C-alpha positions as CSV (number, residue, x, y, z in Angstrom):
1,X,0.0,0.0,0.0
2,X,1.3,3.4,-0.9
3,X,0.7,6.7,0.9
4,X,0.8,10.2,-0.5
5,X,1.1,13.6,1.0
6,X,-1.6,16.0,0.1
7,X,-0.5,19.4,-1.3
8,X,-2.1,21.2,1.7
9,X,-0.1,19.0,4.1
10,X,3.1,19.6,2.2
11,X,2.4,23.4,2.2
12,X,1.7,23.3,6.0
13,X,4.9,21.4,6.6
14,X,6.9,23.8,4.5
15,X,5.3,26.8,6.2
16,X,6.1,25.3,9.6
17,X,9.7,24.8,8.6
18,X,9.9,28.4,7.3
19,X,8.6,29.7,10.6
20,X,10.9,27.5,12.6
21,X,14.0,28.8,10.7
22,X,13.1,32.5,10.8
23,X,11.8,32.6,14.4
24,X,14.8,30.6,15.6
25,X,17.0,33.2,13.9
26,X,15.0,35.9,15.7
27,X,15.3,34.1,19.0
28,X,19.1,33.8,18.6
29,X,19.5,37.5,17.8
30,X,17.5,38.6,20.8
31,X,19.0,36.0,23.1
32,X,22.5,37.4,22.4
33,X,21.5,40.9,23.5
34,X,20.8,39.6,27.1
35,X,23.1,36.5,27.5
36,X,26.2,38.7,27.9
37,X,24.9,40.6,30.9
38,X,25.1,37.6,33.2
39,X,28.6,36.7,31.9
40,X,30.0,40.3,32.3
41,X,31.8,39.6,35.6
42,X,33.6,36.6,34.1
43,X,34.6,38.5,31.0
44,X,36.0,41.3,33.2
45,X,38.0,38.9,35.3
46,X,39.4,37.1,32.2
47,X,40.2,40.0,29.9
48,X,40.8,42.7,32.5
49,X,38.2,45.0,31.1
50,X,37.5,48.4,32.5
51,X,33.9,49.4,33.5
52,X,33.5,51.4,30.3
53,X,34.9,48.7,28.1
54,X,32.6,46.1,29.7
55,X,29.6,48.4,29.1
56,X,30.5,48.5,25.4
57,X,30.8,44.7,25.3
58,X,27.3,44.5,26.7
59,X,25.7,47.4,24.9
60,X,27.6,47.5,21.5
61,X,25.4,44.9,20.0
62,X,22.3,46.8,21.0
63,X,23.5,50.2,19.7
64,X,24.4,48.9,16.2
65,X,21.3,46.7,16.1
66,X,18.9,49.6,16.8
67,X,20.7,51.9,14.4
68,X,20.5,49.6,11.4
69,X,17.1,47.9,11.6
70,X,15.3,50.1,9.2
71,X,18.3,49.9,6.8
72,X,18.1,46.1,7.0
73,X,14.4,46.3,6.2
74,X,15.0,48.4,3.1
75,X,17.9,46.2,1.9
76,X,15.6,43.2,2.2
77,X,13.0,44.8,-0.1
78,X,15.6,45.8,-2.6
79,X,17.8,42.7,-2.7
80,X,15.4,40.0,-1.4
81,X,14.3,38.9,2.1
82,X,15.8,35.4,1.8
83,X,19.2,36.8,0.7
84,X,19.3,39.4,3.5
85,X,18.2,36.9,6.1
86,X,20.9,34.5,5.1
87,X,23.5,37.2,4.8
88,X,22.6,38.5,8.3
89,X,22.8,35.0,9.6
90,X,26.3,34.4,8.1
91,X,27.6,37.7,9.6
92,X,26.0,37.0,13.0
93,X,27.4,33.4,13.1
94,X,30.9,34.4,12.0
95,X,30.9,37.3,14.5
96,X,29.8,34.9,17.3
97,X,32.7,32.7,16.5
98,X,35.1,35.7,16.6
99,X,33.6,36.8,19.9
100,X,34.1,33.4,21.4
101,X,37.8,33.5,20.3
102,X,38.5,37.1,21.2
103,X,41.8,37.6,23.0
104,X,41.3,41.2,24.1
105,X,38.4,43.4,25.2
106,X,38.9,45.6,22.2
107,X,38.5,42.6,19.9
108,X,35.4,41.5,21.7
109,X,33.8,45.0,21.4
110,X,34.5,45.1,17.7
111,X,33.1,41.6,17.1
112,X,30.0,42.5,19.2
113,X,29.4,45.4,16.8
114,X,29.4,43.0,13.9
115,X,27.0,40.8,15.7
116,X,24.6,43.7,16.1
117,X,24.9,44.4,12.3
118,X,24.2,40.8,11.5
119,X,21.1,40.8,13.7
120,X,19.9,44.1,12.1
121,X,20.1,42.5,8.6
122,X,18.3,39.3,9.8
123,X,15.6,40.5,12.2
124,X,13.5,42.8,9.9
125,X,13.2,40.0,7.3
126,X,11.2,37.9,9.9
127,X,8.1,40.1,9.9
128,X,8.4,40.8,6.2
129,X,8.5,37.1,5.4
130,X,5.5,36.4,7.7
131,X,3.5,39.2,6.0
132,X,4.4,38.2,2.5
133,X,4.1,34.4,2.8
134,X,1.2,34.0,5.1
135,X,-2.3,35.4,5.3
136,X,-5.5,35.2,7.4
137,X,-5.4,33.0,10.4
138,X,-2.0,31.6,9.6
139,X,-0.5,35.0,9.8
140,X,-2.2,35.7,13.1
141,X,-0.9,32.4,14.5
142,X,2.6,33.3,13.3
143,X,2.4,36.7,15.1
144,X,1.5,34.8,18.2
145,X,4.5,32.6,18.0
146,X,6.6,35.6,17.2
147,X,5.4,37.3,20.4
148,X,6.3,34.2,22.4
149,X,9.8,34.3,20.9
150,X,10.3,37.9,21.9
151,X,9.2,37.3,25.5
152,X,11.1,34.1,26.0
153,X,14.4,35.0,24.5
154,X,15.2,37.8,27.0
155,X,14.6,35.5,29.9
156,X,16.3,32.5,28.2
157,X,19.4,34.7,27.6
158,X,19.8,35.3,31.3
159,X,19.3,31.7,32.3
160,X,21.5,30.3,29.5
161,X,24.2,32.9,30.3
162,X,24.2,31.8,33.9
163,X,24.3,28.1,33.0
164,X,27.0,28.2,30.4
165,X,29.2,30.6,32.4
166,X,28.8,28.6,35.6
167,X,29.5,25.3,33.8
168,X,33.0,26.6,32.7
169,X,33.0,23.9,29.9
170,X,36.5,22.6,29.4
171,X,37.9,25.7,31.2
172,X,36.5,28.0,28.5
173,X,34.7,30.3,31.0
174,X,32.4,32.8,29.4
175,X,33.3,31.9,25.8
176,X,30.5,29.3,25.2
177,X,27.8,32.0,25.4
178,X,29.0,33.1,22.0
179,X,30.3,29.8,20.6
180,X,26.9,28.1,21.1
181,X,25.6,30.3,18.2
182,X,27.9,28.7,15.7
183,X,26.4,25.3,15.3
184,X,22.9,26.8,15.5
185,X,23.7,29.3,12.9
186,X,25.1,26.6,10.5
187,X,22.0,24.5,10.9
188,X,19.8,27.5,10.2
189,X,21.8,28.4,7.1
190,X,21.4,24.9,5.7
191,X,17.7,24.8,6.5
192,X,17.1,28.3,5.2
193,X,18.7,27.4,1.9
194,X,16.0,24.7,1.5
195,X,13.0,26.3,3.2
196,X,13.1,30.0,2.7
197,X,10.9,31.2,-0.3
198,X,12.6,32.4,-3.5
199,X,13.3,36.1,-3.6
200,X,11.4,38.6,-5.7
201,X,13.7,41.6,-5.2
202,X,12.4,45.1,-6.1
203,X,15.3,46.6,-8.0
204,X,13.2,49.8,-8.5
205,X,13.3,50.5,-4.8
206,X,15.9,53.1,-4.1
207,X,18.0,53.1,-0.9
208,X,17.1,56.6,0.0
209,X,20.6,57.6,0.9
210,X,19.6,61.0,2.4
211,X,17.2,59.2,4.6
212,X,19.7,56.5,5.6
213,X,22.4,59.2,6.3
214,X,20.1,61.1,8.6
215,X,18.1,58.4,10.3
216,X,20.9,55.9,11.2
217,X,23.0,58.5,13.0
218,X,19.9,60.0,14.6
219,X,19.2,56.6,16.2
220,X,22.8,56.1,17.1
221,X,23.0,59.5,18.8
222,X,19.8,58.6,20.7
223,X,20.7,55.1,21.8
224,X,24.4,55.5,22.7
225,X,23.9,58.0,25.5
226,X,20.8,56.1,26.8
227,X,22.7,52.9,27.0
228,X,26.0,54.2,28.2
229,X,25.1,57.4,30.1
230,X,24.5,56.2,33.6
231,X,27.6,54.0,33.7
232,X,29.7,57.0,32.5
233,X,28.1,59.5,34.8
234,X,25.9,61.3,32.3
235,X,28.8,63.2,30.6
236,X,28.2,66.4,28.6
237,X,28.9,64.6,25.3
238,X,25.8,62.4,26.0
239,X,23.5,65.4,26.2
240,X,25.2,66.8,23.1
241,X,24.5,63.5,21.3
242,X,20.8,63.6,22.3
243,X,20.5,67.2,21.0
244,X,22.2,66.1,17.8
245,X,19.8,63.2,17.5
246,X,16.8,65.6,17.6
247,X,18.4,67.8,14.9
248,X,19.0,64.8,12.7
249,X,15.5,63.5,13.3
250,X,14.1,66.9,12.0
251,X,16.5,66.6,9.0
252,X,15.2,63.0,8.4
253,X,11.6,64.2,8.3
254,X,12.6,66.8,5.7
255,X,14.3,64.2,3.5
256,X,11.2,62.0,3.6
257,X,9.1,64.7,2.1
258,X,11.3,65.0,-0.9
259,X,12.4,61.4,-1.4
260,X,11.1,59.4,-4.4
261,X,11.2,56.2,-2.3
262,X,11.3,57.3,1.3
263,X,12.4,54.9,4.1
264,X,9.3,55.7,6.0
265,X,6.5,56.4,3.5
266,X,3.7,58.5,4.8
267,X,1.1,56.0,3.4
268,X,2.5,53.3,5.8
269,X,2.2,55.6,8.8
270,X,-1.3,56.4,7.7
271,X,-2.3,52.7,7.6
272,X,-5.2,52.3,10.0
273,X,-3.9,51.2,13.4
274,X,-0.2,51.3,12.7
275,X,0.8,54.5,14.5
276,X,-1.4,53.8,17.6
277,X,-0.1,50.2,17.7
278,X,3.5,51.3,17.4
279,X,3.0,53.8,20.3
280,X,1.3,51.1,22.4
281,X,4.1,48.5,21.6
282,X,6.8,51.1,22.3
283,X,5.4,51.8,25.8
284,X,4.6,48.1,26.4
285,X,8.2,47.0,25.6
286,X,9.7,49.8,27.6
287,X,7.8,48.6,30.6
288,X,8.6,44.9,30.1
289,X,12.3,45.5,29.4
290,X,12.6,47.9,32.3
291,X,11.0,45.3,34.6
292,X,13.4,42.6,33.6
293,X,16.4,44.9,34.0
294,X,15.6,46.5,37.3
295,X,14.3,43.4,39.0
296,X,17.4,41.5,37.9
297,X,19.5,44.2,39.6
298,X,17.4,44.0,42.7
299,X,17.5,40.3,43.0
300,X,21.2,40.0,42.3
301,X,22.7,43.1,43.9
302,X,20.0,43.8,46.5
303,X,19.1,40.3,47.7
304,X,22.4,38.6,46.8
305,X,20.9,35.9,44.6
306,X,23.1,34.2,42.1
307,X,22.6,35.2,38.4
308,X,21.0,31.9,37.7
309,X,18.6,32.1,40.7
310,X,17.6,35.7,39.9
311,X,16.9,34.8,36.3
312,X,14.6,32.0,37.3
313,X,12.4,34.5,39.1
314,X,11.3,35.6,35.6
315,X,10.4,32.3,34.1
316,X,6.7,32.3,35.1
317,X,6.3,35.8,33.7
318,X,7.6,34.5,30.4
319,X,5.4,31.4,30.6
320,X,2.4,33.6,31.2
321,X,3.3,35.8,28.3
322,X,3.9,32.9,25.9
323,X,0.8,31.0,26.9
324,X,-1.5,34.0,26.5
325,X,0.2,34.9,23.2
326,X,-0.4,31.4,21.8
327,X,-4.0,31.2,22.9
328,X,-5.6,34.6,22.7
329,X,-7.4,33.6,19.5
330,X,-9.5,31.2,21.5
331,X,-11.3,34.2,22.9
332,X,-14.5,35.0,20.9
333,X,-13.8,37.4,18.1
334,X,-16.3,40.0,19.4
335,X,-13.9,40.6,22.4
336,X,-10.7,41.0,20.4
337,X,-11.0,44.7,19.9
338,X,-11.0,45.3,23.7
339,X,-8.5,42.6,24.5
340,X,-5.4,44.8,24.1
341,X,-6.3,47.6,26.5
342,X,-7.9,45.1,29.0
343,X,-4.8,42.8,28.9
344,X,-2.5,45.8,29.4
345,X,-4.6,47.0,32.3
346,X,-4.4,43.6,33.9
347,X,-0.6,43.6,33.3
348,X,-0.3,47.0,34.9
349,X,-2.1,45.7,37.9
350,X,0.3,42.8,38.1
351,X,3.3,45.1,38.1
352,X,1.7,47.3,40.8
353,X,1.3,44.1,42.9
354,X,5.0,43.4,42.4
355,X,5.8,46.9,43.7
356,X,3.7,46.3,46.8
357,X,5.2,42.8,47.4
358,X,8.8,44.1,47.0
359,X,8.1,47.0,49.4
360,X,6.7,44.7,52.1
361,X,8.2,41.2,51.6
362,X,11.3,41.7,49.6
363,X,12.0,38.2,48.3
364,X,10.3,36.6,45.3
365,X,8.0,34.2,47.0
366,X,4.6,32.7,46.0
367,X,2.8,36.1,45.9
368,X,5.5,37.5,43.7
369,X,5.2,34.6,41.3
370,X,1.4,35.0,41.1
371,X,1.8,38.7,40.3
372,X,4.4,38.1,37.5
373,X,2.2,35.4,36.0
374,X,-0.7,37.9,35.9
375,X,1.4,40.6,34.4
376,X,2.8,38.2,31.8
377,X,-0.7,36.9,30.8
378,X,-2.0,40.4,30.5
379,X,0.9,41.4,28.2
380,X,0.6,38.2,26.2
381,X,-3.1,38.9,25.6
382,X,-2.1,42.4,24.2
383,X,1.1,42.1,22.2
384,X,0.1,39.8,19.4
385,X,-3.3,41.5,18.7
386,X,-1.5,44.9,18.8
387,X,1.1,43.7,16.3
388,X,-1.6,42.2,14.1
389,X,-3.5,45.5,14.3
390,X,-0.3,47.4,13.2
391,X,0.3,45.3,10.1
392,X,-3.2,44.2,9.1
393,X,-3.9,47.0,6.7
394,X,-0.3,47.4,5.3
395,X,-0.1,46.6,1.6
396,X,2.3,43.7,0.6
397,X,4.5,46.2,-1.3
398,X,5.0,48.1,2.0
399,X,5.7,45.0,4.1
400,X,9.5,45.7,4.5
401,X,8.9,49.4,5.4
402,X,6.3,48.4,8.1
403,X,8.6,45.6,9.4
404,X,11.4,48.0,9.8
405,X,9.3,50.5,11.6
406,X,7.8,47.9,14.0
407,X,11.2,46.2,14.7
408,X,12.8,49.6,15.4
409,X,9.9,50.6,17.7
410,X,10.2,47.4,19.6
411,X,13.9,47.8,20.1
412,X,13.9,51.5,21.0
413,X,11.1,50.8,23.5
414,X,13.4,48.3,25.2
415,X,16.4,50.6,25.2
416,X,14.4,53.5,26.6
417,X,12.8,51.3,29.3
418,X,16.1,49.8,30.4
419,X,17.8,53.2,30.4
420,X,15.0,55.2,32.1
421,X,13.9,52.8,34.7
422,X,17.5,51.5,35.2
423,X,18.6,55.1,36.0
424,X,15.7,55.4,38.5
425,X,16.7,52.2,40.2
426,X,20.4,52.9,40.3
427,X,19.9,56.4,41.5
428,X,17.8,55.3,44.4
429,X,19.6,52.1,45.4
430,X,22.7,51.5,47.4
431,X,24.2,48.4,49.0
432,X,21.4,48.5,51.6
433,X,18.7,45.9,51.0
434,X,16.1,48.3,52.3
435,X,17.1,51.0,49.9
436,X,17.3,48.6,47.0
437,X,13.8,47.4,47.9
438,X,12.6,51.0,47.8
439,X,14.3,51.5,44.4
440,X,12.7,48.3,43.0
441,X,9.3,49.4,44.3
442,X,9.5,52.8,42.6
443,X,10.8,51.2,39.4
444,X,7.9,48.8,39.3
445,X,5.4,51.6,39.7
446,X,7.1,53.2,36.7
447,X,6.7,49.9,34.8
448,X,3.0,49.8,35.7
449,X,2.6,53.4,34.5
450,X,4.3,52.7,31.1
451,X,2.1,49.6,30.6
452,X,-1.0,51.6,31.5
453,X,0.0,54.3,29.0
454,X,0.2,51.5,26.4
455,X,-3.4,50.6,27.3
456,X,-4.5,54.1,26.7
457,X,-3.0,54.1,23.2
458,X,-4.6,50.7,22.5
459,X,-8.0,51.9,23.6
460,X,-8.2,54.0,20.4
461,X,-7.2,51.2,17.9
462,X,-9.7,50.7,15.1
463,X,-12.1,47.8,15.4
464,X,-11.1,46.3,12.0
């Protein structure tokens, strides 16, 4: 007896393979932004890094990544999303190998910058490929898995960083946090060559060099002082960079009005729901990233927990986020319109509960775990529908532009949340556990406020 595979089953299998490749690539890129934080003390001890150098090791990836995301999206449209995904993956994998073999801090910093560039080429292609290859319910399901990847990767980075550094495999210390990317990258390259759809590059799409030459440095001048400012004592050059960023942002807007193929077309920004969803996701991700960063500092520095134990305190939050992201479509469709603001309000209540618990109990016991599960579920109910609302009315021809915008908004939200709430925490805390608890309480109130602001934006999203 012979069996045959139906065309629909073959298509489903191929779609599943495509999603696995691009989302694992996304997971790896995000993971690498957080995995280094836990290993920073080991890197410092091994390479003799200064505080400023160590900050660049941790933050260099983020700075370049944020700066080049929209550029990566535009290159994907011009030269092909498959080609740019694979090129970004090659650069990221080679840079990871170089990081793992770096002999000096200067080498490690340089290779981290290349890692960020590889991620910036790779990541925007993920949303573009989802938009262009999937439709209807399949696209919504893909956005749900995408949301789960975003929430899980940040926590997984902290846990994996602690495990690999503590294991000290064959006396290699911190190096496996980078070397682990090499076999994964090679597998993804081989799978991508077989599963990624053929490219249909749009050679008529210009690069908009005036736009690139104003937007990229504007993002750089914004992100660099936000990431490095507190560690370096908020120097004068940081404020000058922020002012320069504002000037370049104005110049960028002026270039877009005159460009034949602008990086950020006005028609994309006018797509129903995109601007409001972008504002909601920016505030949402600022709160989520700020929560992860400040609570990691509190648990590690304030309560003296090991990096691995402190990272485990976030697992249930990520589980709640992921579970809700994967299952929100089970809620009757008539409630979907209000799900985003209601979920975010629930999440804000969870973060307020964390603030109260930290103020009165300190340690992450059962009540804390309940609160973070509630906050994670609320955010999981909101993120995927908000992302779907942002991209639902974008024409296929504008998929790359919209993907670049949403990827950049997500990343900048995280940078602003870590910088802003991290500064609040570090300014209020000291080596006293009581003072650290007060700082964590205030920071979590800030997290709740950001998430509630996100709910306000979401309340005005169009119904369809």
